Structures are given as structure tokens and as C-alpha cells.
Backbone as CSV, one residue per row, in Angstrom:
resi,resn,N_x,N_y,N_z,CA_x,CA_y,CA_z,C_x,C_y,C_z
1,UNK,107.240,113.892,155.844,106.941,113.115,154.660,107.040,113.980,153.417
2,UNK,106.512,115.215,153.483,106.568,116.078,152.309,108.001,116.456,151.980
3,UNK,108.861,116.566,152.998,110.269,116.872,152.735,110.923,115.738,151.955
4,UNK,110.568,114.513,152.285,111.113,113.361,151.563,110.671,113.383,150.106
5,UNK,109.425,113.728,149.870,108.935,113.811,148.494,109.613,114.936,147.725
6,UNK,109.865,116.054,148.393,110.548,117.156,147.721,111.995,116.810,147.419
7,UNK,112.648,116.075,148.330,114.040,115.690,148.120,114.189,114.633,147.037
8,UNK,113.108,113.924,146.737,113.206,112.872,145.728,113.400,113.434,144.327
9,UNK,113.215,114.719,144.150,113.468,115.362,142.869,112.489,114.958,141.785
10,UNK,111.271,114.622,142.148,110.278,114.263,141.148,110.356,112.821,140.693
11,UNK,111.226,112.022,141.286,111.357,110.628,140.874,110.060,109.871,141.090
12,UNK,109.361,110.218,142.143,108.140,109.500,142.478,106.900,110.124,141.853
13,UNK,107.056,111.019,140.908,105.903,111.581,140.223,105.349,112.780,140.955
14,UNK,104.032,112.877,141.056,103.364,114.039,141.610,103.503,114.059,143.121
15,UNK,104.305,114.979,143.653,104.545,115.051,145.090,103.349,115.606,145.833
16,UNK,102.566,116.456,145.186,101.437,117.074,145.868,100.223,116.160,145.907
17,UNK,100.183,115.157,145.055,99.055,114.238,145.052,97.791,114.852,144.484
18,UNK,97.928,115.832,143.579,96.771,116.533,143.033,96.137,115.792,141.867
19,UNK,96.647,114.626,141.523,96.069,113.861,140.437,96.638,114.199,139.078
20,UNK,97.660,115.010,139.027,98.283,115.373,137.762,99.277,114.284,137.394
21,UNK,99.197,113.804,136.160,100.132,112.773,135.715,101.481,113.402,135.427
22,UNK,102.469,113.019,136.190,103.823,113.526,136.009,104.708,112.362,135.598
23,UNK,105.746,112.638,134.823,106.647,111.548,134.440,107.393,111.014,135.655
24,UNK,107.738,109.760,135.598,108.476,109.152,136.698,107.693,108.018,137.320
25,UNK,108.255,107.493,138.352,107.630,106.375,139.052,106.585,106.867,140.031
26,UNK,105.518,106.100,140.168,104.576,106.388,141.243,105.057,105.649,142.486
27,UNK,104.483,105.985,143.595,104.860,105.313,144.840,104.471,103.840,144.770
28,UNK,103.415,103.533,144.016,102.998,102.137,143.854,104.038,101.346,143.065
29,UNK,104.576,101.969,142.018,105.610,101.302,141.221,106.857,101.036,142.059
30,UNK,107.235,102.025,142.853,108.411,101.862,143.709,108.187,100.752,144.732
31,UNK,106.988,100.697,145.310,106.684,99.658,146.293,106.693,98.277,145.650
32,UNK,106.157,98.172,144.442,106.177,96.878,143.746,107.604,96.447,143.439
33,UNK,108.452,97.396,143.091,109.857,97.074,142.842,110.563,96.580,144.087
34,UNK,110.313,97.236,145.208,110.937,96.818,146.470,110.449,95.430,146.868
35,UNK,109.156,95.181,146.730,108.617,93.860,147.061,109.194,92.805,146.129
36,UNK,109.348,93.144,144.854,109.927,92.198,143.899,111.357,91.824,144.247
37,UNK,112.168,92.818,144.604,113.558,92.544,145.001,113.585,91.696,146.270
38,UNK,112.721,92.012,147.220,112.666,91.235,148.458,112.253,89.790,148.186
39,UNK,111.349,89.592,147.236,110.936,88.226,146.896,112.079,87.448,146.253
40,UNK,112.858,88.104,145.418,114.017,87.436,144.808,115.013,87.021,145.890
41,UNK,115.259,87.904,146.851,116.182,87.560,147.938,115.638,86.415,148.794
42,UNK,114.325,86.377,148.995,113.725,85.276,149.753,113.848,83.957,148.997
43,UNK,113.735,83.995,147.670,113.916,82.776,146.870,115.354,82.284,146.983
44,UNK,116.309,83.213,146.994,117.714,82.824,147.171,117.893,82.120,148.513
45,UNK,117.298,82.655,149.576,117.401,82.026,150.896,116.703,80.672,150.890
46,UNK,115.593,80.569,150.175,114.868,79.302,150.084,115.724,78.233,149.420
47,UNK,116.449,78.601,148.388,117.269,77.632,147.663,118.565,77.292,148.393
48,UNK,119.145,78.257,149.106,120.435,78.034,149.758,120.314,77.379,151.124
49,UNK,119.197,77.545,151.801,119.026,76.904,153.105,119.794,77.584,154.212
50,UNK,120.606,76.942,154.952,121.055,75.559,154.877,120.131,74.572,155.594
51,UNK,119.344,75.021,156.552,118.514,74.075,157.296,117.069,74.136,156.805
52,UNK,116.294,73.157,157.236,114.881,73.116,156.887,114.143,74.318,157.476
53,UNK,114.518,74.705,158.681,113.873,75.857,159.310,114.129,77.132,158.515
54,UNK,115.345,77.307,157.992,115.649,78.469,157.153,114.777,78.487,155.910
55,UNK,114.586,77.328,155.328,113.769,77.247,154.117,112.298,77.543,154.408
56,UNK,111.811,77.083,155.542,110.415,77.353,155.901,110.219,78.836,156.196
57,UNK,111.185,79.455,156.860,111.090,80.893,157.125,111.121,81.671,155.808
58,UNK,111.953,81.250,154.864,112.001,81.913,153.559,110.681,81.741,152.816
59,UNK,110.086,80.570,152.918,108.788,80.334,152.284,107.705,81.196,152.934
60,UNK,107.774,81.329,154.250,106.845,82.189,154.974,107.028,83.645,154.541
61,UNK,108.262,84.049,154.362,108.559,85.402,153.908,108.030,85.642,152.496
62,UNK,108.175,84.645,151.633,107.622,84.758,150.277,106.103,84.930,150.319
63,UNK,105.453,84.177,151.177,104.001,84.301,151.303,103.625,85.679,151.845
64,UNK,104.401,86.176,152.801,104.164,87.507,153.362,104.279,88.576,152.278
65,UNK,105.320,88.484,151.460,105.493,89.449,150.379,104.400,89.297,149.321
66,UNK,103.946,88.077,149.091,102.852,87.859,148.143,101.571,88.527,148.627
67,UNK,101.312,88.434,149.917,100.139,89.095,150.489,100.259,90.606,150.302
68,UNK,101.439,91.142,150.557,101.650,92.575,150.356,101.479,92.989,148.912
69,UNK,101.967,92.165,148.004,101.847,92.465,146.579,100.390,92.427,146.125
70,UNK,99.649,91.428,146.577,98.226,91.338,146.219,97.455,92.521,146.811
71,UNK,97.783,92.900,148.044,97.118,94.054,148.655,97.444,95.337,147.895
72,UNK,98.683,95.486,147.469,99.071,96.662,146.697,98.361,96.698,145.347
73,UNK,98.258,95.552,144.703,97.533,95.482,143.429,96.051,95.799,143.650
74,UNK,95.500,95.365,144.781,94.101,95.676,145.093,93.894,97.179,145.237
75,UNK,94.853,97.854,145.849,94.741,99.304,146.013,94.867,100.010,144.667
76,UNK,95.850,99.602,143.879,96.090,100.260,142.592,94.923,100.045,141.633
77,UNK,94.417,98.816,141.572,93.338,98.507,140.627,91.949,98.774,141.194
78,UNK,91.886,99.154,142.471,90.618,99.430,143.154,89.665,98.239,143.087
79,UNK,90.205,97.052,143.328,89.400,95.822,143.333,89.415,95.245,144.740
80,UNK,88.310,95.403,145.439,88.214,94.995,146.836,88.270,93.481,147.012
81,UNK,87.867,92.723,145.997,87.869,91.264,146.143,89.282,90.704,146.271
82,UNK,90.270,91.443,145.817,91.650,90.979,145.966,92.111,91.019,147.421
83,UNK,91.491,91.864,148.216,91.827,91.908,149.639,91.438,90.590,150.299
84,UNK,90.336,90.003,149.870,89.915,88.703,150.400,90.954,87.642,150.065
85,UNK,91.476,87.685,148.859,92.532,86.746,148.461,93.748,86.914,149.367
86,UNK,94.129,88.153,149.638,95.285,88.413,150.497,95.055,87.882,151.911
87,UNK,93.856,88.065,152.432,93.552,87.588,153.788,93.576,86.064,153.841
88,UNK,93.035,85.405,152.836,93.035,83.935,152.806,94.464,83.402,152.736
89,UNK,95.290,83.999,151.894,96.691,83.564,151.800,97.406,83.787,153.125
90,UNK,97.143,84.906,153.782,97.773,85.185,155.076,97.349,84.160,156.130
91,UNK,96.070,83.802,156.155,95.594,82.807,157.125,96.193,81.430,156.862
92,UNK,96.255,81.036,155.600,96.852,79.739,155.263,98.337,79.713,155.611
93,UNK,99.012,80.808,155.373,100.430,80.895,155.716,100.629,80.786,157.220
94,UNK,99.790,81.470,157.977,99.894,81.398,159.432,99.678,79.972,159.929
95,UNK,98.672,79.287,159.390,98.413,77.908,159.824,99.571,76.990,159.453
96,UNK,100.156,77.193,158.285,101.306,76.386,157.885,102.513,76.619,158.775
97,UNK,102.760,77.862,159.134,103.880,78.179,160.019,103.654,77.594,161.409
98,UNK,102.427,77.679,161.895,102.117,77.105,163.206,102.271,75.585,163.184
99,UNK,101.856,74.946,162.105,102.009,73.491,161.989,103.479,73.097,161.949
100,UNK,104.293,73.864,161.253,105.722,73.558,161.202,106.373,73.754,162.567
101,UNK,105.962,74.780,163.298,106.502,75.002,164.639,106.137,73.841,165.560
102,UNK,104.919,73.340,165.443,104.499,72.182,166.234,105.318,70.952,165.862
103,UNK,105.581,70.777,164.570,106.416,69.664,164.103,107.823,69.757,164.694
104,UNK,108.411,70.942,164.668,109.759,71.107,165.225,109.784,70.857,166.725
105,UNK,108.733,71.288,167.421,108.673,71.071,168.862,108.580,69.580,169.180
106,UNK,107.743,68.865,168.469,107.610,67.419,168.707,108.882,66.678,168.325
107,UNK,109.517,67.095,167.261,110.769,66.473,166.836,111.857,66.701,167.883
108,UNK,111.885,67.896,168.469,112.855,68.194,169.520,112.598,67.386,170.779
109,UNK,111.321,67.172,171.126,110.984,66.376,172.304,111.339,64.911,172.105
110,UNK,111.211,64.400,170.883,111.575,63.008,170.609,113.079,62.804,170.722
111,UNK,113.848,63.771,170.259,115.304,63.666,170.341,115.798,63.799,171.774
112,UNK,115.090,64.574,172.602,115.508,64.767,173.989,115.140,63.563,174.847
113,UNK,114.054,62.895,174.498,113.552,61.805,175.337,114.061,60.520,174.904
């Protein structure tokens, strides 16, 4: 891990983690950027489809990235109550995905029978 930080050439800021403010991106900024790009790509998949299942998976992915973003913001801002928000969103997303899977299973059984 330290070799990766040394190879980054200071792009990620303080490699030693000693609390010294160095110019450049922090690891939190880089992670937020990656999550942001991933969310944009998930929105593209949500809009393009082509099937309903693809759109639901993209929506699930957006919720997953939202949970990660809220958790990252909780770490950066040191606000523990945001972790509760992330857990609630994750649970609601899981229940929605399970409900959609049940819907697809019943729809498949109706078409077969």
C-alpha cells in the first residue's frame, strides 16, 4: 500500500498520514470522484435499459453507490448519524430488490403455466 502511495507522486496528498496538509487530492476526494463517475454510468444504464430488469439493477446500483457516498461523507465529516441513514437506505434497497425478484419469479411462473 505504501508503495502505491509513493508511486502516486503526491497526487493523493500526505502519503505518510501525519496530518500535514499537502496540496493535491485526498483519498476521500478521489473516492468521491470514483463514486460520482460510477453513479453517472449507472444513470446511463438506467436510461438506456433495454429491459426492465436492467433498469432495476441500475437503480439498485445507484442506491448502492449512494450508500457508499453517504458512508464516505460520514467518515469525512465525523458524523455518526449519517451511518444510520446509510444503513436504512441499504435495507430499503435490499427489500425493493427482493420484491422485484419475487415479482419476476411470479411473472415467469404465470407465463410458463
